C-alpha positions in Angstrom: -40.5 78.8 83.8 -38.8 82.8 83.2 -39.2 84.6 80.1 -36.6 87.6 79.1 -39.1 90.2 78.7 -40.5 90.2 82.5 -38.5 88.7 84.7 -41.7 89.2 87.6 -43.7 86.8 85.7 -42.8 83.1 87.2 -44.8 79.7 86.1 -44.5 76.5 86.7 -45.8 73.6 84.4 -45.3 69.7 84.8 -45.4 69.6 80.5 -44.0 71.8 78.4 -47.5 72.1 76.3 -48.8 74.0 79.2 -46.5 76.2 78.8 -47.8 78.7 76.9 -51.3 79.4 78.5 -49.0 79.7 82.4 -46.4 82.4 80.6 -49.6 83.9 79.6 -51.7 84.0 82.8 -47.9 85.5 84.2 -47.3 88.0 82.2 -50.9 89.3 81.5 -50.8 89.1 85.8 -47.2 91.7 85.7 -47.9 93.5 82.8 -51.3 94.8 83.9 -52.8 93.5 81.1 -55.8 91.1 79.2 -54.0 87.9 78.5 -55.6 87.9 74.7 -53.1 91.1 74.1 -49.9 88.3 75.2 -48.3 86.8 72.9 -45.7 83.5 73.9 -43.2 81.8 72.0 -41.9 78.7 74.0 -37.7 78.4 73.3 -36.4 75.6 74.8 -32.7 75.4 75.2 -31.2 72.6 74.9 -27.2 70.7 74.8 -25.6 71.7 71.6 -25.2 67.7 70.5 -29.1 67.2 71.3 -29.8 70.7 69.1 -27.4 69.4 66.7 -29.4 66.9 66.0 -33.4 67.9 66.3 -31.6 70.4 63.5 -30.4 67.1 61.1 -33.7 65.2 61.9 -35.2 68.6 60.7 -33.4 68.8 57.9 -33.9 65.7 56.9 -37.5 65.1 57.5 -38.2 68.2 55.2 -35.6 66.1 52.6 -38.3 63.0 52.9 -41.3 65.4 52.6 -39.9 66.8 49.3 -38.9 63.2 48.0 -42.1 61.4 48.9 -44.6 64.5 46.4 -41.8 63.2 44.0 -42.6 59.7 44.5 -45.8 60.4 45.0 -45.9 62.3 41.9 -44.0 59.7 39.5 -45.9 57.5 41.1 -49.4 58.9 39.8 -48.3 60.2 36.0 -47.2 55.9 36.5 -50.1 54.6 37.5 -52.6 57.1 34.9 -49.9 56.4 32.3 -50.4 52.1 32.5 -54.8 52.6 32.9 -54.6 55.0 30.0 -52.6 51.8 28.2 -55.4 49.4 29.2 -54.3 48.1 32.3 -57.3 46.9 35.4 -56.8 48.8 38.4 -55.6 45.6 39.8 -52.9 45.7 37.6 -51.6 48.3 38.0 -51.8 47.9 41.8 -49.1 44.9 40.9 -47.3 47.0 39.0 -46.9 49.9 41.2 -46.1 47.4 44.9 -49.8 48.7 46.3 -53.7 48.6 46.5 -55.5 48.6 44.3 -58.0 51.2 45.7 -54.7 53.5 46.9 -54.4 53.2 42.4 -58.1 54.1 42.2 -57.0 57.2 44.2 -53.8 58.1 42.2 -55.9 58.3 39.0 -59.0 60.0 39.9 -56.2 62.4 42.0 -55.1 63.2 38.5 -58.0 64.0 36.5 -59.2 67.3 36.0 -62.0 68.5 37.9 -64.5 70.0 36.7 -66.9 72.8 37.3 -70.0 73.2 38.2 -72.1 75.8 35.9 -72.7 78.5 38.2 
């Protein structure tokens, strides 16, 4: 491994998760500074096709997280509405296709939190 700012700071590691610490040590040695003063950002250069696929995967993951948050919000609203209409947690679980324990969590997460008096 080599870095842009200190070409003489060369290190070797077997795994990428060890790269930052190894480079931090090498840079600190070459630059004659304390390791705590060195910030290392690992940048892996992928083949263009792989980089494009990774970018797409990251974008899809972000999109999925937004959609999952929306789905959770809708499930919570439905569970609360059904509970307010008198359905039991077990009946709501059947409607939503989840366990009654999950319905209990959804309903409780939708309740306002009472603040303790100081």
